[in-house]
C-alpha positions in Angstrom: 21.0 -58.0 -66.8 23.9 -60.1 -66.9 22.6 -61.5 -70.7 21.7 -57.9 -71.8 25.8 -56.6 -70.9 27.2 -59.6 -72.2 25.5 -59.4 -75.5 25.9 -55.7 -75.9 29.0 -55.4 -74.5 28.0 -52.8 -71.7 29.8 -52.2 -68.5 27.8 -53.2 -65.8 27.2 -51.2 -62.6 29.8 -52.6 -60.7 32.4 -52.2 -63.3 31.0 -48.3 -63.4 31.6 -47.7 -59.7 27.8 -47.3 -59.3 27.0 -50.7 -57.5 29.1 -53.3 -55.5 26.5 -55.9 -57.4 25.8 -56.2 -61.1 22.2 -57.6 -60.3 21.7 -55.5 -57.2 20.7 -51.5 -57.4 17.6 -49.7 -56.0 14.9 -48.3 -58.2 14.7 -44.6 -58.1 11.0 -44.5 -56.6 12.5 -47.2 -53.6 16.3 -46.1 -52.1 17.7 -47.3 -49.4 19.5 -44.1 -48.6 19.6 -40.5 -50.1 21.3 -39.9 -53.4 21.9 -43.5 -54.0 22.4 -44.6 -57.4 19.9 -46.2 -59.1 19.0 -48.6 -62.2 17.4 -45.7 -63.9 20.4 -43.3 -63.2 22.4 -46.6 -65.0 20.3 -46.9 -68.0 20.3 -43.2 -68.4 24.2 -43.2 -68.5 24.1 -46.2 -71.2 21.9 -44.1 -73.6 24.3 -41.0 -73.0 27.4 -42.9 -73.8 26.3 -45.7 -76.2 23.4 -44.1 -78.2 23.3 -46.4 -81.2 24.0 -49.9 -79.0 21.0 -48.6 -76.5 18.6 -48.1 -79.3 19.3 -51.4 -80.7 19.4 -53.4 -77.1 16.7 -51.7 -75.4 14.4 -48.7 -77.1 13.6 -50.9 -80.5 12.7 -54.0 -78.7 10.5 -52.6 -76.0 9.1 -51.0 -78.9 8.1 -53.9 -80.4 7.3 -55.6 -76.9 4.7 -52.7 -76.3 3.0 -53.0 -79.9 2.8 -56.9 -79.2 1.0 -56.2 -76.0 -1.3 -53.8 -77.2 -2.1 -56.7 -80.1 -2.8 -59.5 -77.4 -3.9 -57.7 -74.4 -7.6 -57.7 -75.6 -7.5 -61.5 -76.4 -5.9 -61.9 -72.7 -8.4 -60.1 -71.2 -11.6 -61.8 -72.7 -9.9 -65.1 -71.8 -9.4 -63.7 -67.9 -13.2 -62.9 -68.3 -14.1 -66.2 -69.5 -12.3 -68.3 -67.1 -13.2 -65.9 -64.1 -16.8 -66.4 -64.8 -17.1 -70.2 -66.0 -14.8 -71.6 -63.5 -15.9 -71.9 -60.2 -12.2 -72.3 -58.8 -11.4 -69.0 -60.4 -15.1 -67.0 -59.3 -12.8 -64.5 -57.1 -15.5 -62.0 -57.3 -18.0 -64.0 -55.5 -18.2 -64.7 -52.0 -19.7 -68.4 -51.3 -22.1 -68.1 -48.2 -23.2 -71.2 -48.0 -22.9 -73.4 -44.6 -22.1 -76.7 -43.9 -23.9 -80.0 -42.6 -27.4 -81.1 -43.1 -29.0 -78.4 -41.8 -26.8 -75.4 -43.0 -28.1 -72.5 -45.1 -27.7 -73.7 -48.8 -29.7 -71.1 -50.7 -32.4 -68.6 -50.8 -33.3 -65.5 -48.9 -31.3 -64.3 -45.9 -31.2 -61.0 -43.9 -28.4 -58.8 -44.7 -26.9 -59.2 -41.0 -27.0 -63.0 -41.5 -25.4 -62.7 -44.9 -22.7 -60.6 -43.5 -21.7 -62.8 -41.0 -21.8 -65.9 -43.4 -19.6 -64.0 -45.8 -16.9 -63.0 -43.1 -16.6 -66.1 -41.4 -16.4 -67.8 -44.8 -13.8 -65.9 -46.1 -11.9 -66.6 -43.0 -12.5 -70.3 -43.7 -11.3 -70.4 -47.4 -7.9 -68.3 -46.3 -7.5 -70.7 -43.7 -7.8 -73.7 -45.6 -6.7 -73.0 -49.1 -4.4 -70.5 -48.9 -2.4 -70.7 -45.7 -1.0 -73.8 -45.6 0.6 -72.7 -49.2 1.7 -69.0 -48.2 1.6 -68.1 -45.0 4.8 -68.1 -43.2 4.6 -69.5 -39.5 7.5 -69.1 -37.4 8.6 -71.5 -34.6 7.8 -70.6 -30.7 11.7 -70.4 -30.6 12.4 -68.2 -33.6 9.4 -65.7 -32.3 11.0 -65.7 -29.0 14.3 -64.1 -30.5 12.4 -61.4 -32.1 13.3 -58.8 -29.2 13.9 -55.5 -31.2 17.7 -56.1 -31.7 18.1 -58.9 -34.4 16.7 -58.3 -37.7 16.8 -61.6 -39.0 14.0 -62.5 -36.7 12.2 -58.9 -37.2 8.3 -59.3 -37.4 8.1 -63.5 -36.1 6.6 -62.2 -33.0 3.7 -60.6 -34.7 3.6 -63.0 -37.1 2.8 -66.0 -35.0 0.4 -64.1 -32.7 -1.7 -63.3 -35.9 -1.3 -66.9 -37.0 -2.5 -67.9 -33.3 -5.2 -65.2 -33.4 -6.6 -66.3 -36.6 -6.4 -69.8 -36.1 -8.6 -69.5 -33.0 -11.1 -67.6 -34.6 -11.2 -70.5 -37.2 -11.8 -73.3 -34.5 -14.7 -71.3 -32.5 -16.6 -70.7 -35.8 -15.9 -74.3 -37.3 -16.0 -76.3 -34.2 -17.0 -74.3 -30.9 -19.7 -72.2 -32.4 -22.0 -75.0 -33.5 -21.9 -76.8 -30.1 -22.9 -73.7 -28.6 -26.0 -73.4 -31.2 -26.6 -76.9 -30.3 -26.9 -76.3 -26.8 -29.2 -73.2 -27.5 -31.5 -75.1 -30.1 -31.7 -78.1 -27.7 -33.1 -75.2 -25.0 -35.7 -74.0 -27.4 -37.0 -77.4 -27.8 -36.9 -77.7 -23.7 -38.7 -74.6 -23.2 -41.1 -75.1 -26.2 -42.0 -78.4 -24.7 -42.5 -77.2 -21.6 -44.9 -74.1 -22.7 -47.0 -76.5 -24.5 -47.9 -78.0 -21.6 -47.8 -75.0 -19.3 -45.2 -76.8 -17.3 -44.2 -75.0 -14.0 -40.5 -74.6 -15.3 -41.3 -73.0 -18.3 -40.1 -69.5 -17.5 -37.3 -70.9 -16.0 -36.5 -72.5 -19.6 -37.3 -69.1 -20.9 -34.6 -67.0 -18.9 -32.5 -69.9 -19.3 -33.0 -69.7 -23.3 -32.4 -66.2 -23.3 -29.0 -66.2 -21.2 -27.9 -68.5 -23.6 -28.8 -66.5 -26.8 -27.5 -63.5 -25.2 -24.3 -65.8 -24.3 -23.9 -66.4 -28.1 -24.5 -63.0 -29.5 -22.0 -61.6 -27.5 -19.3 -64.2 -28.4 -20.3 -63.8 -32.0 -19.8 -59.8 -32.1 -16.6 -60.7 -30.1 -15.0 -62.9 -33.0 -16.5 -60.5 -35.3 -14.3 -57.4 -33.7 -11.4 -59.5 -33.3 -11.5 -61.0 -37.2 -11.9 -57.2 -38.3 -8.9 -56.4 -36.2 -6.5 -58.8 -37.8 -8.0 -58.6 -41.5 -4.4 -57.0 -42.7 -2.5 -60.2 -42.1 -5.3 -62.2 -44.1 -3.0 -62.4 -47.3 -0.3 -64.9 -48.9 
């Protein structure tokens, strides 16, 4: 804006009394208050008051810029398609549901319910490990405590910190606690299986313990899925 004004000797918004700052004005679509002067008002004034200079400074350059965009857009679109399909790091339209560990799922058929679980938690894992460290602002406990509804400087800090704690709790459960729970369930299944083969006297008790573990783990999974869906809106950077 400054270069535009200096090159063609246009008065700035401040000089015209439209704003207190030559580089700070609202858009007509997003005013800060009723009847506020916008950038659109400023440019309409310039076009009406300085028609020749405005044509040379804005109308003509925009014509060639739009023409150039129409020419290179197909090539840009082709490039974007190629990198989005050939570079693994750019395949954002794919959801990788593979699971870590020697016995984790790697490929092949899975029922839809399991694929849904893997997809949701893998997306959370990707967000925590790749996006959050580089773009998610985490307020300190001290700053979050200042978000009491009266200080605009700290507005939203408490919610931001609460969201961070929540998605990290879900992430830690999925990547650590969940594995321990499944391992305990698998060990109990082996214990019951061995007792069942020998018709040991406690195989019925072991079966009840196995069912209790399975029910507990399924209930925990359902709870974490619900919690993840509830905070999905904060998973962006």
